[in-house]
N, C-alpha and C positions, 0 to 999 in steps of 0.2 A: 654461870651467870643467870640471875633471875630474869624471867621474861618481862618485857615492858609492853603494855598494850598501846595501841595507836593513840588513844586519848590521854595517855600518860607520858608521852614522849618528852624527854629531858635533853637539854643542851649541855655541852661542855664535858660529856663523859660518853664512853662507849656503851651502847645499849644492845639488847637482844630482842629482835622482833620475830614473831612467828605467825604465819597465816597463809592465805591463799594468794597465788599470783593471778590477779584479775586480768591484767593487760600487759603485753610486752610490745613496746614500740622500738623497733630496731632500726636505727639510722646508721649512716656510714661511719661516723666516729663516736657515736654516743647511743646509749640505751636508756629508755625511760620505762620503768616497771611500776605498776600499781599493785601494792600489797594491801590485802584486806583482812581485817580480823573482826571480831564481833562488835568492836567499838568504833570502827571507822576505817578510812583508807589513807595511805600515805604514798608519796612518790619516792622511788629509789632511783638514783641517777648513777650511771656507770660510764665513765670515760674509758673507751676501749684501749687507748694507748697506755693508760696508767694502770688499768685493772684487766688485763687480757684474760686471765684465768676465770675471773668472775663473769666477764662478758661471754665467755665460751659456755659457761654453765647456763646462763639465762637464755642464750641463743638456742640451746638444745631443749629448753623447757616448753611445755604446752600450758595454755591457760587452765586455771583451776588446780595446778600442781601446788603442793604444800612445801614451804621452805622455812628454814631458820636463817635469819640474816643478822649478823653483827655489823655495827657501823656507828657512824657519828651523825647526829641530827644537826643540820645547819639551816639558817633562815635564808629564804629566797623569795622575794616578793612577787616573782613572776610565776611561781608555782600556785596553781589554783587550789590545791588541797591544803588550805591553812597556811600557805606561805612557808612550808617546811619541805625539805628533801633530805633523804638519807644517803650518805656516801658510805657504801659498804666496805668492810674489811674482810669479811668471809661470808660464804653462803654454803648451806648444807641442804640438799634436796631430801626432804623427808618422805615424799610420795609424789611420783610423777604421774600425772593424769592422762588418761586416754581422751580423745576428742569427745566432747559431750554430745549425746544423742538428742538433746533438746536445746532450744534457744528461745528468745523472746517471742518468736512467731509460731512456736509449736502449739498445737491444739491442746485443749484442757485434758482430754483423756490420756494422751501420751505423756503430758506433764505429770499426771497422777501416777503413771507407771514408774516415773523416775522422780518421785516426790522429794527424795533427799537432795537431788540436784536443783529442783525447782525452788526449794527453800533457801538456797544460798543467796538469793537475791535480797539485798538489804531491806527493800520495801516489805518483802514477805517475812523476813526475820522480825521486823518491827511489829507485825501483827501479833506475834507471840510474846513480844515484850509488853505490848498493851494488855494482852490476856493475863500475863503474870501480875501486872500492877492492879488490874481491875479485880481479879480474883482475890489477891492479897488484901485489897482495900475493903472488899465485902467482909472478909474474915475479921479485919480490924474493927469494922463497924459493929458486927455481931458480938465479938468478944468484948468490945467496949460497952455493950448493952446487956451483958450477962447471959448470953446464949451459950448453949452446950452443943458441941459438934458431935454428930452421930455418923455411923457408917452402917447402913442397912444392908441386908443380904440381897444379892443379885440373882440368886437361884431360889425360886419359889415353888411351892408344891401345887398351887391351884391358880387358875387365872384370876386376876384381881377384880374384873368386872364381867368380862365375856371372853370367848375364845379368840376373838379377832385381834390382829396386830401383835400376836405373841410369838416368840421363837420357842419352839418346843425342843427340849433336849433330853437325852437319856441320862438319868441319874442313878448309877448302879443298876438295880433291877426295877426301877420305877420311872414314871414319866415326870418331868419337871419343866419349868419355864424360866426364861430370862425376864427379869423384872422390867415392866414398863415405866415404873415410877416407885419412889420410896413412900408413896402416899400412906399406905396402911401402917407402915412402921413409924412414920412421923407421928401419926395419931396414937400409936401405942406409947410413944414417949410422953404424950400428954397424959395418958392414963397412968403412966409411971410417975407422974409428978415432976417431970423435968421442966415444965412450964414454957421454956423457949428453946427451940432447937434449930439447927441448920445442917444441911448436908450438901456437899459438892461432890458428885460422883457420876459413874456411868449409868446410862439409861438406854434401853433397847426397844425399838419399835419395828415390828415386822410388817411394814407398810410399803407396798410397791409404788412409791411416789418418786417420779422422775422430775422433780422441780429444783429450782435454785435455792430453796430454803429447807429442804428435807434431807435427813440422813437416817440410816437405820440404827446407828449407835452414836450417842452424843453425851456430852457432859451436862448433867442437870444441876441447876442451882435451886435448892428448896429450903423453905423454912416453915415452921409451925409455931403458933403462939397461943398460950392459954389465957383465959379470962378476958377475951375481947368482947365488945358489945355488939359489933356487926362487922361486915366486910369492909366498912369504911375505915376501921382501925387498921386493917391490913394495907389498904391503899395508902394511908398516911405513912405507915412503916416503909412501904416500898418506895415511896417518894424520897424519904430521907436516905434510904439505903443507896438508891441510884445516884442521887445528888452527891453524896459523899464519895462514892466510887468514881464517878465521872470527874469530880474535882481533883481527886488524886491522880488520875490519868493525865489530866491537863497540866497539873503542877510538875509531874515527873517527865512526861513525854510529849507535851503539847508542841514544843518547838520541833521535835523530830517528826511529828505527824504533819505539821505544816510544811516542812521541807520535803518529805517523801510523798505525801498524798495531796498537797496543794490546797488545803483548806484549814480554816481556823476551827479548832475543836471546841465545841460549845458544851457548857454545863447547863442542864435544864434547871428551871426555877419552879418553886412551889407557888400556888398549887397546880397540879396537873389538871386540865379540864376533865369534866365527868359528865356523861350523859347516860340515860338508860337505854336498853336495847329497843324498847318501844319508840323512844324519841329518835334513835338512829334509823329505824325503819321509816319513820315519817320523813326524815331528811333524805334518805335514799330515794323514796318514791317521788318526792317533790323535784328531785333532780334527774328523773328519767331512768333510775335503776329500780325496776319494778320487782318488789319482793313482798311476800306475804308473811307477816309476823306469825300468824296462826299456823301456817303450813311449814315455814322454814325455821324461824326463831334463832338463826345463827347467821354468821357471815361466810361468804365465799371470798375468794381472792380479790375479785373486783370490788366488792363492798368494803373490804379492809382498806384497799388502796384509796378508794374514794374518801372514806372517813379520815384517813391520814391527811389527805389534801384539805379536807374540810377543817380539821383541827388547826392546820397551819394557817389557813386563810382567815378563819374566824376567831381563833384564840392566840395565834402567833406562837404555837407550841408544836413540838415534834411528837409529844406524847398525848394519848387520849385514853381515859378509862371508859369502858363501856360496861354498864352494870345491869344487875337484875335480869339475868338470862332466864328464859322460861324453863320450867322444870323438865319439859319434854326433851331438852337437848343437854341436860346436865346430869352428872352421876347421882346415884341414889343417896350418897352421903352428904350432899349439899343441903344446907338448911333452907326451908321455905320462908318467904317474907310473911310476917303476920298479917299485914294489911292487904296482901295479894298473894294467896297461897299457890297461885299458878306460876309465880316467879321465885327465883332463888336468891339467896344472899351471896351472890357471886359476881365476878367481874373478869374481863379480859383487859390487858393493857396492850394498846396498839402503839407502835413506835415506827415513825416514817412509813406508815401504811402497811405494816406487817405486825401480826399478833406475836407478842413475845412472852406473854404471861397469862396463865389462868390461876385465879385465886378465889377463895370462898370461905365463909364461915361453915363449919361442918356441923352436921346433926350429931349431938353427943348423947341424946336420950335413947336408951336401949330400945324401948318398945316402938318409938316413932321410927328409929333407924331400921329396925327389922321390918316394919310395915312398908317403908319406902323401898326397901330392897325387894320385897315380894311383889310390890306393885310394878317394879321394873322387870319382873320376870326372872329374877335370880332365884336359885335354889339354896336353901339354908346350908346343906352340907358343904357347898363350895366356899361359903363365907362365914361359917360359924366361928372359925378361929378369930376372924376380925370382929365379929359382933361381941365375942367374949371380952374384948378390951373394955366394953362399956357396961358390963354387968355389975361391976364392983365400984362404981363411982368414977366419973370423969368430968373435968371442968369444961365449960364452954371454950371452944377454941376454933382456930382457922389457920389457913396457910396458903402458900402460893408456890409456883414452880416456874422456872425460866430455863431456856436453853442457852448455854454460854456462847456457842459458835454463832447462833443467830443474832444475838445482841452485838457481838463483835462485827459481824457482817454489816449491820446497819450503822454502827458507830463510825466505821471507817469507810462507809459508802462503797462497799465492794459488791454487794448484792448477789453474791454466790457463796453459799455455805462451804463449798470446797476450799475456798481461799482462806477460811478462818478455822478450818478443822485440820489438826496436825496430820492425821492419816484418815482420809475420808472412807466411810463405809456407805455403800448404796446397794440397791437390789442386785446389781450386776458386778459389784466390786468388793472383793475381800482380800486383795493384795495391793501394795506390798504389806 
């Protein structure tokens, strides 16, 4: 008999359900069992006097055991789970579970030790349903706009900018590194004439950050576009991308999100508010967060959080673009603004008080790029392979990158990246 999922239950015929035994309520003359599969939950009702053998099987079971149940679906308005109950005709125990070492009150570290058990929770399963729809929607958007998908190497021979934040590995008889970003290879695609590319793939950062938003391995979302006029073209593209992807999540999973997380999922609207970094520093200083633009030029966690609140209060928006970062805090490959060469054609996107994106127009002119690299203290042997991309002609271009788990964390108001990472990696965690 072919399996029937909970959300496909039919009446008037025998069906086969397979899933987890979530709860067993054993009363004197009757049993109520909650069966759970990936699509939902259903009640199985067993009258002990009529079905003694089946009652005996369920009595011996533990929660989270896996069973196959054949039976008849009947309507019962008193049953909370959709007004349906299953009257079983046979039960097969596929796997009897031991008592779980975690429950809803278990601390985060121990839950991570038993991540496969932690993820059985329907709310947590929904996180990865959202991830699937969100990621698929971005691919839909890019493919619908003639982008090419690439997969860049994750083992690289030289540090991309400096030696910090890199995992060093042994590669046969030489030293190699795990890639921090597909940045250089996205730009190589521009030099190859691909014009518009995207990549969704692993990124590695050897940073000892013990925060709720950092992880040493994550899934990066990157794109690069040729023939742009400025970083504002990238911001416009990212607005359209996010609005499309958020809209698909709401269409497909909005009701489930409301049910499990208790809030109405919102789709952002264009345009996202935009301010320069200089303007942001003026706002911070006026509000008692004393920062020096000349000395710092970037945001810390407190500043990001405040600017997120500012965007919500003054623009009614969860997103805020902060543009024109000073060249002192940006990589050598960012293009400088013609009207103010101390600033770059770059931006960060803040979402609910947390940075989720860095984007910029890149410097594509060989001599200027080489000059900027030397000014940053880089040595040519380390980056000559990269500079060579631009020696034979390269169009103006730019791109951006985001972290998938961080966006999901903010979308679903979870505020801990462990909850939106399938298997979390941090400075002290490399298992399971």
